[in-house]
C-alpha positions in Angstrom: 101.9 124.0 75.5 98.7 123.1 73.7 98.0 119.5 72.6 95.2 118.2 70.5 95.3 114.5 69.8 94.1 113.0 66.5 92.9 109.4 66.4 95.2 106.9 64.7 92.1 106.0 62.6 90.0 109.2 62.3 87.0 107.3 61.0 86.8 105.3 64.2 86.3 106.7 67.8 89.1 106.0 70.2 87.7 104.4 73.4 89.4 105.7 76.5 91.3 103.1 78.5 91.9 103.7 82.2 95.3 102.3 83.2 95.3 100.7 86.7 97.9 103.1 88.0 95.9 106.1 86.8 92.7 104.6 88.2 94.4 104.1 91.6 95.6 107.7 91.5 92.1 109.1 90.7 90.6 107.0 93.5 92.9 108.3 96.1 93.6 111.9 95.0 92.0 115.1 96.1 90.2 116.6 93.1 86.9 118.5 92.9 85.2 119.3 89.6 82.6 121.9 89.8 80.3 123.5 87.2 80.2 127.3 87.7 78.2 128.5 84.8 75.7 127.2 82.2 75.3 129.9 79.6 72.6 130.1 77.0 74.4 132.9 75.2 78.1 132.5 74.6 78.8 136.2 74.0 82.4 136.9 75.1 83.9 135.4 78.2 87.4 135.8 79.5 89.9 134.8 82.2 92.6 137.4 82.0 94.6 137.1 85.2 98.2 135.7 84.9 97.2 132.3 86.3 94.9 130.8 88.9 95.4 128.0 91.5 92.6 125.9 89.8 92.0 124.6 86.3 89.2 125.6 84.0 87.1 123.7 81.5 84.4 124.6 78.9 82.0 122.3 77.3 80.2 123.7 74.2 76.5 123.0 74.5 75.1 124.4 71.2 76.7 126.2 68.2 80.3 127.1 67.7 82.7 129.0 69.9 86.3 130.3 69.5 88.9 130.2 72.2 92.0 132.4 72.2 95.1 132.1 74.4 98.8 132.8 74.3 99.1 129.0 74.3 97.5 128.8 70.8 99.0 130.1 67.6 95.5 131.1 66.4 91.9 131.0 67.6 90.7 127.5 68.1 87.2 126.7 66.8 85.1 124.5 69.1 81.8 122.9 68.1 78.9 121.3 69.9 80.1 118.7 72.4 83.7 119.7 72.3 85.5 120.1 75.6 88.5 122.4 76.2 90.5 122.1 79.4 93.1 124.5 80.9 94.3 122.4 83.8 96.7 125.1 85.1 94.3 128.0 84.8 96.1 129.8 82.0 94.4 133.0 80.8 92.1 132.6 77.7 89.1 134.2 76.0 85.9 132.6 74.6 83.5 134.1 72.1 80.9 133.0 69.6 82.4 132.1 66.3 82.4 135.0 63.8 80.0 133.3 61.4 77.6 132.0 64.1 74.7 133.5 66.0 76.0 134.2 69.5 72.5 134.1 70.8 72.2 130.4 69.9 75.7 129.5 71.2 75.9 128.0 74.7 78.6 126.5 76.9 79.0 125.0 80.3 82.0 126.4 82.3 83.6 124.8 85.4 86.6 124.6 87.6 89.1 121.8 88.5 90.4 122.0 92.1 93.4 119.9 92.8 95.2 119.5 96.1 96.3 123.0 97.2 99.3 122.1 99.3 101.1 119.2 97.6 102.2 118.8 94.0 99.4 116.7 92.4 100.9 114.2 89.9 97.9 114.5 87.5 98.1 118.3 87.4 101.9 118.1 86.8 101.4 115.7 84.0 98.6 117.4 82.1 99.5 120.0 79.4 98.5 123.6 79.7 95.6 123.1 77.3 94.0 120.1 75.7 90.8 119.4 73.7 88.5 116.4 73.4 86.6 116.6 70.1 83.1 115.2 70.2 83.6 114.0 66.6 86.6 111.8 67.7 85.4 110.9 71.2 83.8 107.6 72.1 80.1 107.1 72.5 80.2 107.2 76.3 81.9 110.7 76.3 79.4 112.0 73.8 76.4 110.6 75.7 77.6 112.0 79.0 78.3 115.5 77.6 74.8 115.5 75.9 73.3 114.6 79.3 75.0 117.5 80.9 73.9 119.9 78.2 70.3 118.6 78.5 70.4 119.0 82.3 71.3 122.7 82.2 67.8 123.4 80.8 65.9 121.0 83.1 64.3 122.3 86.2 65.0 119.1 88.2 65.8 119.1 91.9 69.5 118.9 92.7 70.5 120.0 89.3 73.8 121.6 90.5 74.8 118.5 92.4 74.0 116.3 89.3 76.0 118.6 87.0 79.0 118.5 89.3 78.9 114.7 89.5 78.6 114.4 85.7 81.3 116.9 85.2 83.6 114.9 87.5 83.0 111.8 85.4 83.4 113.8 82.2 86.8 115.0 83.3 87.9 111.5 84.1 86.9 110.4 80.6 88.8 113.4 79.2 91.9 112.4 81.1 91.5 108.8 79.8 91.1 110.2 76.3 94.3 112.3 76.7 96.2 109.3 78.1 95.1 107.2 75.2 96.5 109.4 72.4 99.9 108.9 70.9 101.5 112.3 71.3 104.2 114.1 73.2 103.3 113.3 76.8 105.1 113.9 80.1 105.4 112.8 83.7 102.7 110.3 84.7 101.3 109.7 81.2 104.8 108.9 79.8 105.4 106.5 82.7 102.0 104.7 82.0 103.6 103.5 78.7 106.4 101.7 80.6 105.0 98.4 82.0 107.6 98.1 84.7 107.4 101.7 86.0 103.6 101.6 85.7 103.4 98.5 87.9 105.3 100.3 90.6 103.2 103.4 90.3 100.0 101.4 90.7 101.4 99.7 93.8 102.4 103.0 95.3 99.1 104.6 94.5 97.1 101.7 96.0 99.3 101.1 99.0 100.9 104.5 100.1 101.5 103.2 103.6 103.6 100.2 102.5 107.2 100.5 103.8 108.5 101.4 100.3 112.3 101.4 99.7 114.3 101.7 96.5 115.1 98.0 96.7 111.4 97.1 97.1 110.3 99.2 94.1 113.2 98.0 91.9 112.3 94.4 92.8 108.7 94.9 91.9 109.8 96.4 88.5 112.2 93.4 88.0 115.1 95.9 87.6 118.3 96.7 89.3 118.2 99.6 91.8 120.4 101.8 89.6 118.5 101.0 86.3 115.1 101.5 88.1 116.2 104.8 89.6 117.5 106.1 86.3 114.4 105.1 84.4 112.0 106.5 87.0 113.7 109.9 87.1 113.8 109.9 83.3 110.0 109.4 83.1 108.7 111.1 86.2 111.3 113.9 86.6 111.9 113.1 90.2 113.5 110.3 92.3 111.3 107.4 93.3 111.3 108.1 97.1 110.5 111.7 96.5 107.4 110.6 94.5 106.4 108.3 97.3 106.7 111.1 99.8 104.7 113.6 97.7 102.0 111.0 97.1 101.7 110.2 100.8 101.2 113.9 101.5 98.5 114.1 98.8 96.7 111.1 100.4 97.2 112.6 103.9 95.6 115.9 102.9 92.5 114.0 101.9 92.4 111.9 105.0 92.9 114.9 107.3 89.4 116.1 106.4 87.9 113.0 107.9 87.5 114.0 111.6 87.0 110.4 112.6 90.6 109.8 111.9 93.2 111.1 114.3 96.5 112.5 113.0 98.2 109.6 114.7 96.0 107.1 112.9 96.7 108.8 109.5 100.4 108.8 110.2 100.3 105.0 111.0 98.2 104.3 107.8 100.8 106.0 105.7 103.7 104.1 107.2 105.2 106.6 109.6 106.4 105.3 113.0 105.4 108.4 114.9 102.9 111.2 114.7 105.7 113.8 115.2 107.7 112.5 112.3 104.6 112.6 110.1 103.8 116.2 111.2 107.3 117.3 110.4 107.3 115.7 107.0 103.8 117.0 106.1 104.8 120.6 106.9 108.1 120.3 105.1 106.5 119.0 101.9 103.2 121.0 101.9 104.3 124.1 103.8 101.4 123.9 106.2 100.7 122.0 109.5 98.2 119.1 109.4 96.2 120.9 112.1 95.5 123.8 109.7 94.3 121.4 107.0 91.9 119.9 109.5 90.7 123.2 110.7 90.0 124.6 107.2 86.8 122.5 107.0 86.4 122.4 103.2 87.9 119.5 101.3 89.5 121.9 98.8 89.1 125.7 99.6 87.0 127.6 97.1 88.8 130.0 94.8 87.3 133.3 93.7 84.9 133.3 90.9 86.9 134.9 88.1 85.1 133.9 84.9 83.5 137.1 83.6 81.5 138.5 80.8 83.2 141.1 78.7 81.3 144.3 78.4 
């Protein structure tokens, strides 16, 4: 599924608005955004494997570029400052636009690494492909993308670190831009439009260790248990308590990389009465023991570098 969101008023930029529930999720979740390539000549680039465990994004620096994918009915033309995101790593190709000079076309390419072992709500909610147009984006997005483009040619110390931090912020703005648009949305982004369910999501994201029950969440939403459960499943495509469990596992995976926190402490913070119960649940949901997460070292394991130039 490919989604491109026009502004309601095309002559005016649409400022992104970060919902509290989404902000709480981004603050707590495991997500690494990393710039892998800054190319001064677009040429032809492709990712042709069936699908990867990480997402991919491309920011057009200068000139025009075309992107092709089975998700698109026809090649999509991208211009300077446009951002295209493939959150699920679907295969695609990029090349300089037919009427442009490929030698003067550049782009910045990067990867989106979500939690590897638990279903990330944001990854589940994002479409297979979406675009943020510089011509429709707000001033902050345009200024940030211009800063990244300028930084690629600057010989400043820590350039890669700076690019990664800016890319992380740019992706957050892109998510806000996506959430802002009135279009066919799903999962988390659909729920953000329901004030009662959104209030519950915010509370769960901010306080995963609270002793959540169906009654507690329904009361917070000012709904009966049956009406709340039905509405939650309709929007989020899973029962409320299942979402709470998956969210706790997402948060736990991040906390497990802090070696100053024992597994017992993490279990207690997330509302589990015993370390053994937490370990059993974590393995059941994620398919891996907490000890293996702790032993892996990296916050999110690196994937192979699969962005390649066509011969």
